[in-house]
N, C-alpha and C positions, 0 to 999 in steps of 0.2 A: 504495499501498499505505499503510494508515494505521497507526499508531504500536501500538494493539492487536494488529493483525495481524502485526508487527512482534516483538512479544513472544511471540507465539504459536508462532509460526514458530521463534525461536531455540532457546525451552525444547523445545518438539518435536523438533526436531534435536537435540540431545544428551540428552533424553530415550532416543532412539532408539539412541545410542552408549552405553546403559551407564551415564548419568550422575541422580544422585540430585537431582531437583529440589529446593532448599532454598529458603524464603521468607526474604524480606529482612529482615535483621536491625533493629531499632530505629536511630533515628539519633542517640542517645544509648546511645553503645557500652559494653559490657561492659570493651574495652579501656583502661584508665587514663592509658595514653600520649598520647592524645588528646582533643580537645575535645567532636567530634561524629565521625559515622562518615562516612568519606571514600574508601573504596573498597571494593569486591565483600570484599574477600581477607581485611580486617579480623575478618569472623564467624570465619572459619577458620583463624588465627595458631596454635592450639595445634594442629591437625590438623599444620601444616610441622613443626614443631619435635617432635611425636608426645607431647605429653604428653596429646592425646586420639587416641583408634584411631578410624577413619572407617569402619573395617570392621565395626564396633558401633554405629556411631551410623546408620551411611547403606547397610550392605549393600556397600558398594564403595569405591574409594577415590578415585571423581570425584563430582562436582558441579559444579551450574550454579545461576547464580539472578541476578534481575534485583534490585539493591541499590540502596535509595535512601541517596543521596550527599551531602557537603555540601562546599563550600571555603569558606573563608572569607576565602582569601587573595585573590579576584577583585571582595570586593561593592564595592569602590573603582570595577573597571573595568568591572560592568553597567551596561549601556547604550548596547552599540554593537552590533555585528550577531552576536558570535560568545561573550559572556561569560556565565556563570550562575552564582549560588551551589546551588542545589539542581537535582541532576539525577540520570538513571535509569542505572546502570551494567550493562548486562548482560556476564557473563561466565560462564567454564568452569573449573574448576581441579582439579588433583589432585593427591594426596598420597602421600608417599611413595616412589616409582619405583624399582622396583629391577628392572634387566635381566634379561629374560628371564621378567619376569610377566605373567601373560597377563590381556589384556582380552576383558572390559568391569569385571572387579572387580579385577584387577591397575591400579594405577600409570601412567603413562604421560608420555612428556618430548618431545621437542624434534620430533622426527619427523611424532607423532600430533597435536599440536596445532598444528604448519603443516597438517598436511592437512585436520585440521577447520576451519580460518580459509579456507584456501585454499577449500573445497568450498563452505562455506555465501556467503561471498562473490560467489564467480564462478558458483553450479550455482544456490543457494535463492534469492537475492536478484538474482541476474542483473546483478550488476554486475562493470565492468571494473576491472582491477586496474592503478593507473598504475605504481606500484613499488613495494619493499619493502624496507627497511631493518634492518641487524643492530648489531650494537655491533663498531667496531674493535678495540678492542684499545688496552689502559695497559700501565704498568708494575708493577700490581695482579693485571689480570683480563688472561688472554687474549684475541683477536679470537677471535668467532664463527664460525670457518669452516663446521663443522657443519650452521647454521640457513642459513646460504646455497647451501652443495651441495642441502639437503633442499628448495630454494625451485627451485630448477635443476631437480632431479628432477620437478618437478612440470609445469615449465613452462620450456620451454628458453630463452624469448627475454623471460622475467621479468628487467626492470630490478631490480639487488640495489644499494642505495647503503649506504656505512658511515659512520657517525656515532659521535661522541666517547659517553663517560660521562653527558655533559651532555643528551645525544638518547636514548640507547639502552642507560642501563643503571636499571634503576626499584627503589625502594624505600630503605630501609622504610619501612609507615606508623608516625607516629608518631618515636617516637623511640629504639626498637631493634626487631628484629624480620627475617625472610628478608627477601632479596632478589636481586637478579640481571640477567643480562643481557637486553635484550629485543628482540622483532623485532615491527618496525609495517607493518601496514598503509594505503597510500595509495590514497582514490578521490578522481578531481577535483581532486584537487591536495590531500586534505583527509587527516589521519589518524585513520582510523578504530577501528582495532583494535591494540590496545598485549598482544602476548603477554609475559610475563614466564616467566625459566626461575630460579625460586629455586633457585640451588646454594650460597649463602652464607647465613650467619646475623649482619647486624650490629650491634656491642653498642658503644657510646662509641667509634664512627666506628671500629672494628675489622672487619675481615671473615675468617668463620673456614667453612669448607667446610662444609657441611650432608649428612649421612651419608647421606642419602635424599632426592633434588632434587624437584622438583616445578612444578608448571605452574600459573601465575595469570595469568588474561586478561582485560581492560578494556578495554570496547566501546561510549562513550557512545549512550543510544537518540536523543536530540536530534541529534548529527551525523547517525547514518546515515539517522534519517528524511530530514534536509536533503537528502542523498547519494539517497535511494531515491523521495523526492516532486521531487527536481529544484526543488528551492526555492534560493533565492539566500542565507539565511538564516537558521537554528536558528526565528528567530521567526513564518516564513510557515509553518512544519510544522502538520500538525493538536492540534499538543501545545499550540499557543500561538495560533492561527487561530481554532480552534473556539470560545473563548472567547467572541469577541464582540468588539465595538467598543467603547471607551472615547471615547463620543461627545463628553465636554469636553476631551478631549486631544488637542493636534492636532502635540505635536513626538515624532518618532520615539522619541528616548532619553527622554523620563519614561515615554514609551509601555510602553517595557522593562523601564525598573526598575520600573514598578509590575508588569508580567503577572509576571517575575523575584523580586520580591522576595513577591507576594501566594501566588504559588505557593509557595515557602519557607515562607512564615510557616504557610500552611496545616499542612503537612508536621512542620513542627517544634511544634508546638502537638499538634496528633494524637498525637506521640510524647513529649509531656510536657514539651515544656522551657515556660517560665512566664515573664515577663519580669521583667528586673530587672539590677543592676547590673555585674555579675560574669559571666562566663565565657559559658556560652552562651544564660545568659538575656539575657547583655548585646548577643549577635548579634541575640538575636528582637528587643530592643526597636530598636535599631538598624534592624533591616530595616522594622519599622511604621512605626517617626517617619520614614523618611526617604519612603514613601511615601505617609502622610498629608500631611508637609512640601511634596512634588510636589503631589500631588495640589489640596489647598486653592488652589497657589500656580496652577497651571494651566486649575484646574476653575472657580473661585470669583473669580477676578481679586486685586485689593489685599487682603493679607492683611487679616483686620477689618472688610474693608467691608461682605459680607453674611451673617456666620456662617455656620457650616459643616452641610455636609448633607453625610453621606457614603454615602450610599445605592450610587450608584455601586459604592464599593468594598466593600461588602458584597454586592453582588450578584456582584460577580468572582469573592469568594472562595466563595460558595457556587457558581458554575460549575465553578469548580477542585476541588469537591468532590464535583461531579456527575460530569464528566467522568473524574478520576481513581480515584472511587471503586468502579467495577465491580472493578479490577485492584486496588488499595490499601483493604481493608475497613473500615483502622483509623480511617479518615479521622470526623477527629468535628466533626459541623457546627454543634453547639452549643455546643464548648468553643472553636473559633477565633473564633463570632462573640462569645461573651462575653470573651476576653482581648483581641480588639481592641476593644471598645466601652471595655471597663477602660482600655485603653492611652492610645485615642484621648480619654476624658475627663479623662485626666492632662495631657496634651500639649498641649490646644485653646487653652489660656489663656497656657502657657509657650511657645508657638511664635509670638503674637502679640509678645508683650515682647521675646521673644529677640532676634527678625529685626529686630526695631523698634532697639535697643541696636547689634546687628550692624552695622546701616545709620548707626552715630555716630562709630563705630569710624572710625580712621584706615589704619592697615597690620595685618595680624594675625601674632601668634606664636604659640609651643605654650601660652603661660601665659596669654594674651588667651582662646585659644582653649578651653582649660581652664573659664577661670571660666563662660564662655558656658555650656560644659557643665554644669556644676558648677550654677548658678543658675538654667538656665532650662531644661535637659535638653534642648540642642542636641547631638548627635552630629555627631562629626568630619565624616562623609558630608552631614549640611546645614550645616555652616560652610563645607565647600568648595564646594556646589551655589551655595549661597546670598552666598555672601561675594565672587565675581565676581575682581575681578582684586586685592583688598587680599589676597586667600587663596592668589594664587598661589604664594608660598614657602612655604604653611603644611606641612608634610610629616605623616604619617602617624606616622613611629617619633618624632617628636619630642612629637606630643601622646599617643601612649601610654605615653614616659617620664615624662611628669607625672603620668597617671593614676597608671603603677606608687610612683611621688614620692608622692602622696595617701596611695595605700593602704598603706605600709609606715609613713605616718606616724598614720595609723588604728590599724595595728595596734600600733605603740609605746603608744598613749594605751591600745586595750586591753589592754594586758600591766600597765601600771601602775594600771589599774583594778582589774585582781584579783589584785596584791599578789603574783603571782611565788609561786604555791605550787606550780609545776611540773604544774601541769593543762591541758591542752591546752583552751582552754576554745572552739575553733573552731563548734564544735558545741552549745555554748550553757551558759549560764550555772551551775553547784551554788553553792546559798548555804545554810552550813551555819553557826551559831555560838558552835557546840559540840561537844564528842565525841559524843552520844547523837544530836542533831542530823545528824554527821556518818555514822555509821550508817546512819542513814533513807537519807539522800541518796545515799549507795552504792549501797543496795540498789534504790532508785529507778535511780540510773546504770544499772547492769546490766541493769536491766527495760527501759529505754528501747533498751538497742543489740539486745534478744531482741523489743522491741515491733519495730522497723523491720522485724529480716528475717523476721519472722512477715508484716507487710502485705506484702511481697514477695512472699512464697509466697500468699498469699491473690489477693492487686489485681496483681501481676506487677510489672515491671522499670519500671514508669510511675513508680512512686515512689521517691521520691528527698528527700530529708533537705530542709527549709527552713527549719529554726533548732527551739531547743529551748531550755526553762526549766524548771530542777529544784527543786523546793523540799523540804524535809521533808514536805510534806504531798502535794505529788505532783509528777508530772513534766507537762512539755506539751509537747507534739510536732506538729511544724508538716511538711507533704510534700506532695509533687505529687501532685493527682492530678483527676483532670477533672468527678467527678459525685459528690454524697452517697451514703456508703457502706450498702449495708442493714443491715436488723438481724442478718441471718443473718451477711454478711461481719463485722460487729464480735464476733460471739458467734464465729465461728469463730478471727479472731486472738487473742482473747484465749483460748481453750482451748489454742490451739500455744503460747502463751505461757507459760500454765500446763504444760501438759505436760511444757515445757522443764524448767521450775522444779524440776519432781516427778522430773524424771530425774535429778539433784542432781547436774550434769555439772559437771565442771571448769572454770576461770577463767583461763587466763593470757595472758602476753603475748611475744612475739621481740621483742626489739629489730635492728633491719635496716637497711641503707642503701637509704633512700627507694625508689630504681630496684626494686631487690628485690622491696621490700613492693609497691610495683604490681603484679607479677607474681603475687600470690598471689591477690587477687580482692579484696581486702579493700576495703569502702568507704571512701572518704576524701570529703571537701567543699574549698571553699574552695581551688582549687587556686592553688600559690604558696604557701603559707602555713605550711610546714611544713620544717622543718628537715632537713640532708642523712642524716639517721638517726633514724627512730621507731619510736615500740612497735607493731606491729597484735597488739590483744588479740582475743581466741577465746574461743568459749565451746564445748567440746568435749574431747574426748581429745587432737586433733591437729590443727594448721592445716588440714591436707589436709581434712578431713572434718568441722570444725567447723560450727555450727548458723549462728553468727554471727561475724564476723571483720571490725575497723574499724582503723583506724589513732587512737590516743587516746592523752592521757595519762593516765587512772584519774582516783579510785578507780575500784575492784572489788572483789566479792565475791569469794571463794575457791572457793564452789561456789554454784550456782545456787539450792540449798533454803536457803541464808540469806536468797533473797529472800523466802521466803512468797509469799502467793497474791497473785493480780494483777489487776486489777479497773478496768477501762475505763469510765471515768465517765460521757466525753460525748464525743460526735461533731460537729464543727460545722465552718463553713466561716469562711477565716479573706480569705479574695477570691478572683476567679475562679482557678481552675484550683490554689487550695491550700487542703487542708483540714486539720485543728485536733482532735487528740485528747488530751483530760487524761486521766489515770490516777494511780492509786495502789496501794501495795500494801499487806496485810493482815497 
């Protein structure tokens, strides 16, 4: 049974049982508490908390999806037989269970979730369950005796093992959210399905009982395919084996790094992530550069000897797009190849000089490693991979501490540069020499907020701010997007801004703790640079129904009509995957 057949079988199984099939959300999450989408339930968080009504959106309290997921914690481990960065998570979900509700529209809890899991694995997939695990309980959360009884009712001979919170209590995703005890299914000694019973909400490390519990399950497609196809490891499944051989690479570890990293690059770029030295852009850069470095070393001999020819990597990227494109229609060949080529061009000279310098160094510590990164662009993984014995004592946390120290110095320098006028200038510079200019800059500043909101309405959530610069004459707004805008899209964006301007909507702000601010859905950038309390500026009659809401320090107009007319002057490219709009107020 190939991966496409498994995907279809899973979705068909739950659709027949009253579940709404929901497409995968982007790897760039709407949830501001996490950098990338790490689990299938992330897009459903608000359904568990009751903020959004599943009946209104889905016609039922039950959903199923195959979610694109990414875990940054495993990057350093990729190269063995089991670790991945990007993966696909099969999941079924039920929101707001109330005892006595009728299925399928009503929610369900442990009994139905366990029955579905048992039937899908044993009857649909034809696999034999080795054993299942349940939560053994602790001082804070009682033992899950109910799940054990349900399993025994389905199969009196089934082996039920009891594990601690470390193994059988899951969540939340990010800093807070729904969580609860789990029951897990093991086949051939491998944990393949984790069923989470969301009975609690975790905030600030404290657990509170949810008024209406729910179900959140996750089953990795790669592991399930490995078991179903009777393979020794995930890289032998059709998810990877069908991508063909990398003829120049003979080392299994390097081959696995290439397969994993290239697959991750395809999905990250297609969802709008662009290489940078911050946050998710830095993750993408790490993946591309590690793949390039290993390929160059393995395929072309000693660095710098024969020049660079990366046709094999580009072919691999194209094969990944072709294989996965039938299910994930959003995969963007042009953007992937363009981003890869641009990043390779930036890195090709640095890697020769950087690795040459690395060879000269005796012992490596975090300070020296960071200097190699800062000077030559060698990421932590490359330094570890190429450093050999001299890098044995180098630790990720020490390297990250050096990076954080550098970022703090940069922020301090920026504060001094901007003169401490109380403006939160992470979103760009506001330049004005007198009161008259300040008024015009203020109009443009608010207009820039409206511009970003309008772009996201026209182009989708791929749009993310990549920088801005505001003077009295114009605003310059950079944003991530994979192609040139059409004249119709530019006109529509401009019209939306002007429509909001002429509605004369109020502009206000609410100061609040940063974690609370994140829950509002307000846009924010440069993670980690904000104080513990922020201002959320919004355009509209309330924060809840605002047209635009962002973390910001001001200044802004009081009503949108003060902006006057808004005109887009020019739309152009800044680099691969980043566009720029220049606009003015009339």
